[in-house]
N, C-alpha and C positions, 0 to 999 in steps of 0.2 A: 504494500500500500504506500502511496506517495506521501511524503512529509507535508503536513498542512499547518501553516502558521497564520494567525490572525493579523490584520493590518492595524498596528498600533497608532500610526500617524493619522489615519483617516477617521478613527473612532471618536475623537474628542475626549472630553474629561468626564462626561456624565451621560446618563440615560434614565428615562422614566417611562413606564408603561402609559399608554393612552388611557384616559378615564373610561372610555367605552370598553376597554379590554378587561377591566377589573372584574366584572361579573363572570367572565369566562375563566379567569384565574381562580376565582372562588369555587367554580364548578370543579376544576381539576384538583384543587387542594382538598375539596370535600370528598373525593373518591378514596382517600387514603387516611389511615390513622395519623394522629399528630406526630408520633415518633417514627412514621414511615413516609413522611411527606416528600422526602427526596425522590421517591418513586415517580413524582410528577416532573422530573427534570427535563425529559424530552418534550412533552407538550409545552412546558414553560419556555424552553429555548425556542420552540417554534413560534410561540406568541411574541417573544422578544424580537425574533427576526422579522416578523410581519410589521411590528411597530417601529422598526429601525430601518425602514426603506428596503427590506428584502435581504439584509445581511446582519451578521452578529459582530458587533464591536466588543472590545474588551470591557468597557463599562456596562454594556448590556449583559454580558455573562456574569459580571460581578453582582449585578442587581438580582439575577436569578439565584445565584449562590446565597445572597443575603436572605432572600425570601424563603428559601428552602433550608436555611441554616446548614449549608454544606461548605466544606473547604473549597476555595476557588479552584484548586487544581483538579478536583473531581469533576467540576462543571466543564473545565477546559478539555479534559480527557474525552468527555462525551461529545462536545462540539467539534473537536478536531477529528474524531473517529468517523462520524456519520456524514456522508457527503450531501445529505439533505440540508445541512447547515453551511451557509456560505460565509467565508471569513474575510471578505473584502467587498467594497461597494459594488453594486450592480445597477443596471439601468432601471427605469420605471417599468419597462417590459423586459423581463429576463427570460431568454429562450433556453430551454433545456432540450437539446437535440439528441434523440435516441440513435446511437450508432451501433447497436447490437445486430447480430447476423440477419434476422428477418428484415429489419429496416435497411440495413446496408445493401441487401440483395435487391430491394425495391427502390433504391435511389437516394439513400441517406447521404452518400458522398456528394451528390449533386446539391443537396440542401446545405451541406457543410461549406461548399464553395460559395453559395449565396451568402452565408453568414460572414465568411471571410471577406467577401467583396463589399457587402453593405455595412458591416459592423467593424471588422478587423480581427485581431487575434482573440482566442478564447479568453473570457473574463475581462476583456477591455470594454470600456463604456464609450458610446458615441459622444461627440462634443456637446450635443444637446441634452445628454443625460437620459434619452428615451430608450436606448437599446443596449443590451449586452447578451452574451451567449456562452454556453459551455456544452461539451459533449458528455452525455451520461449513459449509464447502462440501461437495460431494458425497462421501459415504462409500462409494460403489460398491455399494449394495444397492438399486438403483432398483426391481427387481422386487418388493421387499417394502416399498415406500413406504406410509405414512410410517414412519420409523424413527429410533432414536437409538442412540448408543454410550454405554454407561455404564462408565467405566473401560476395560477391555479388551474388552468383549463387546457384541454387537449385540442389540437388542430391536426386533422388526420387526412390520409389519402392525398398527400401533397405532391406537387411537381415543382420544379424550379420556378416556373412562371407563377403558379398560385402562391408559393411561399414568398417570392419577391413582392408580389402585390400586397400580401399581408404586412410585410415589414415596411413597405412604403406608406401604407395607411397608418400604421402605428407611429411612424416618424412624423406624420402630419397631425398627430393627435386624434385620429379617428379611432372608433371602436370597431373591432372585428369579431363577429360572432363565432364561437368555437364549433367543433363538430367535423364531420366528413366534408370534403370538398369534391366529391363525385356524386353521381346519381344513386344514392342509397341512404337508408335510414340506419344510423349507428353502425353496427357491423353486419347488417343484413346483406344479402347478395346484391351486387351492383346491378341496377336495372330492374330490381324486383325479383321476388321468388319465382322459380320455375318448376319446383317440385314440392311434394308434401302440401298440396293446396286444399285437400279435402277437409271440410269443416269438422267432420266427426273425429278427426285426429286430435282435436283440442277441446271438445265439449264434454269429454268424459264418458260418452256413450259406449266406446269400445272397451272400457274397463268394467262395465257392469257385468256381474256374475250372479247366477241363480243360487249356487251353493258352493260351499268350500270344497276344494278338491281333496280326494283320498279319504273322505269320511267313511266310517263303517256303514254297511248297507242298511242296517236297521236304524241309523240315525235319522231324526226328523229333518226334512228338507228346510232349508232356510227360506224365509219369506221372499217373495219377489221384490226386487229393488224398486225404489221410487223412480218414476220416469226422469230421465235427464232433463235439466232445465233448458229452455230454448237458448240458443246462442245469443250472447249479448249483442246489442246494437253497436255499430262502429263508433269508436271513440277517437278523439284527437288529442294531441299534446297541448292544446290551448287551455289555459287555466280557466277554472270555472268563473273566476271573477271578471273575465273578459266577456262583454256582451256578444251573443251569437250574431253573425252577419245576417242582415235582413234579405228577404227574397229579392227585393228590388236592387240589391247590391251586386247581383250576378252580372258578369260582364256581357256586353252585347255579343250576340252570336251571328254567324253568317252561314250561308250554304254555298258551297263551291262545287264545281264539276270536277270529276276525276282528273288529276294532273295539274289543277290550278292551285292546289294548296301549297303553302310555303313549307320548306324543310325546317321545322321548329327545332330539330336536333342541332342546328347550327348555333343555337343559344346555349351557352355554358350553363349546365344544371338541368337541361332537358334531354333525357335519354329516350329510347324507344317507348318505355313504359309511360313516362310522363307525357310524351307526345300523343300516345293513344288516348290517354285520359283527357287531355285538352281537346283533342278532336271530338271526343264523345260529348264534350260540353259545347261544341260549336265553335271552337277556337282553331282556326286554320291559318291565319295570316299574321305576319310580324306586326302589321299596322294595328291589329286588334290589341295585342299585348302592349304596344307602345302607347296606346290610348287609355290604359287602365288607370283608374283612380285608386286612392288608398283603400276605399271601401271595396272596390273590385278585388284588390290584392287580398284583403282580409277574407273575402268570400271564397276565393280560389284556394287560399292556404287552408281554410277550415275544411273545404270539400276534399282536398287531397292530403290532409293530415300532415303538413310539414310547416308549422308556423315559423315565420322569420326568414325562410329560405329565399323567397323571391327578392326581398330587399337585399339580403346578404350577397346573392349572386348577381344582383343588378340586371334582372331580366329585362326591365322596361328600357333601360338605356341601350342594352344590346339590340333589342328589337327595333328601337327607333333608328339605329344605324343601318341595320339590315333592311328595314323597310324603305330607306332612301337609296338602296343599292350599294351602300358601302360595305366594307368587310371589317371584322374584328380579328384579333390574333387567334381566337378560338375557332371562329368560322373558317379561317384559312386552314387550320389543322384538320378540321372536319372534312373540308373539301378535298384535302390531300389524302384522306383515308388514314390519318395518324391517330384518331381517337377511337379506340375499340368500343367504348361504351356508347358511342353515337351511331354505330353501324346497326342496320336492321338485320334480323335473322336471315341467313343465306348470303349476306354480303361476303365477298372474298376479303 
């Protein structure tokens, strides 16, 4: 393991937890007996790191030691052993880039080059204080490789282009919503499920039994099980507190003859599955998407069960360009056949 030392010069002479952190500190201290409260050293260091702009200064570690009535050296030992604790200043947005084998095979080295180009060497901070980065071991999201963790959130299924776009937005002070950056939900199959689609696989009906197996022949039969409840209606990820879109918010639909529809897959974020769903709603043209209002966006996101995605992937701006006959970087890649998730079944 590499030697890790904390930055004495940048840490200042004092540290204090933020007032809003005190209830959380009380929660963790309350989990242990008074004479065992040093067991809370790891969560206390984690809270100190958050309150110290993402890193642990020497005064912050001393404050933790004083709160837990521990020798300073014991706290230093924990902080320098676990790489989850950073011992020098980091940017407002600290990128942890997974370089373990699954991510490496899927393009982590390309993301590393982006970090070196945009930010600089590992653990260096950009002049504006917004970005820093380091390479870490597996973050446990191998199905969505390559990926990074920015502060507390995962950004997955990245390419050099999408990662560069994320860093540029963060440098400009914009927020970027976390999650996958391809056409899938969480770690579900890209483009939507293609197998195991039968509803009775999930409603419990296949598990119903009339009697226990291997009972003696003279044993009384078990009563018939209660009928399985009907499948639940489709739910979305939208919070209950958000009002449901009204029927009049549904986007305007059109009818087109075969061959006159636009290839909506040229919009980043729309794969074959989403394109078919939009077509079923009567959305066939770039110009329709370009004209959507915020109410239209809410209606479509509620119907297709992916809140926030249209805004995050900027469908409307892409559609406006394509409707004017212009191209985007993504549409050029689609036209060249370089985007596998935008190909219809049967395409070479």
